[in-house]
N, C-alpha and C positions, 0 to 999 in steps of 0.2 A: 504494500500500500504506500502511495506517495501522498505527500501533503501539497497544498497549494499555498504559495506565498501571496498573502493578501495585497501586497504592494504592487507586484509586477505580474501576478497571475501566472507565474512559472511553476513548473513541477519541481518539488524538492525530493530528491531520492531518499529512501529510508536510510536511517543510521548515518546521517550526514554530519560532519563536524560543524560546530558553531563557533569554536575558537581553538587556537593552538598557541603554544609557547615553546621557545627553545631556551635552554639553560635555566630550566625551572627549579626553583627552590622554595620549600615550605618549612617553617619552623612552628612547632607547637610547644608552648610553655606549660609547665606544671603549676600546681597551686602555690608553690614556693617561689615562682618566678624563674626557676632554672629550666633549661631545655628538657623536654620530655621526649619528643621525636623530631627528627629532621628527615626530609625527603628531598632528594635531588633527582633530576632526570634530564637527559640530553634534550628530550622533546616530549611534550604532552599534547594530546588531542582530545578535546571534550566533545561529546555527542549530545545533541539536544533531545533526541527521542527517548533515550533511557538514562540520561544524565551520568553515564559512565565516563571515565577518563583513561585513555590508553597512554602508556609511557614507554619510551625507549631508554634502555640502560638505567633503570631506577637504582638508587643507592639510598638505603634507609639506615638511620642511626637511632637506636633505642637506648635512651639514657636512664641511669639510676644514680641516686646519691651515693657517693663514696666508692664508685666502681667505674671502670672504663666502659664505654658504650659497646653494645652489640652492633655489628655492622653487617647489613644484608644487601647483597647485590645480585642482579639477574640480568638476563638479556632483554626482557620486556615484561610488562605487567599491566594490570587493569585495576583501577580504583572503583569500588562500587559507588552507586549513586548517593548512598548515605555516608560515604567516606569511612565506614567502619571496617571494611575488608579490602585488603590488597591481594590480588591474585598474581603471583609472580610466575612467569612462564619460562620454559626452557631451563637451562642450567642455573642453579641458585647456589651461592656461597654465603655462609654465615660465619663471621669471625668474631672472636673476642680475644684481645691481646692479653698476655700475661701481666699480672700486677700483684703486688704484695705476695701472699702465699697461694695465689690462685693461678693454676696453669693455663696456658693459652689453649684455645679450642677452635677448631675449624670444622664446619659441617658442610659437606657437599651433598646436594640433592637436586630435585627439580620439581616444578609445578607446586609451589608452596603457597598456602593461604595464610596471610598474616593479619592479625587483629591488633594493630598498634595500641589502641586504647587500653587493652587488657594485657599487653605484652605476651601474646600467645601466637603460636604458629603450628600448622599441621600440613602433612602431605600423605598421600597414599603411595608415593613413589619410593624408590630405593633411596637410602640415606647412608652416609659414611661420616662417622665422628672420629676426628683425628686430634689427639692430644699427645704429641710425641713423648715417648716412643710407642704409645698405645693407639690401636685402631679398632673400631667396632662398626659393623655394617648391619643393615636390616632393611626390611620393607615396611613402609609406613612409619610415621614419626609424629609425636606430639611434643611440643617444646614450650615451656613457660620460662620467659626471660627474667622475671622478677624473682627476688629472694623469697622462699628457697627455690633456686633454679631446679627445674625438673625436665629431664629428657627421657622420653619413652619411645623405644623402637618396638613396633607392634608384632612383627613376625620375621622368620628366617634370620634370626639374630646370630651373628658370628663375631668373635673377637680375637684380637691378637694383642697380648700383653707381654711386656718385657719387664723383668725385675733385675735389680742390680745386686 
């Protein structure tokens, strides 16, 4: 179904962009005034029919007090109309650098659904957790980024652990 533009009586194709931006940046602050989430994308395209936003090369930072941020990046993604869900498509990498007594962690997966408001992410796809020298893989993952951090691999879980 196509709509008619009332001004020019031209047909508007379904799922047409109504605006776009390059070098997009969005910051959300928490109740304390400190950054809660940051979103960067090389390009975004917003659609008027369903109010979704497509992104090229999104980069998300999830902040918490007294910790380094979780950094999530992917090839592309879509933000839901209500902005509560971000669907990251293709290869997804989640990183948290080492700090204090906390080891670095890198998660490789794909097709990840992120809920920034609740610091939660999940996928049905394969996932690999790497915290050198340890590696754990599985299919399906649920991840809570807030303390207490919780990572759950749902099936076909295998691990490689090295002790000293």
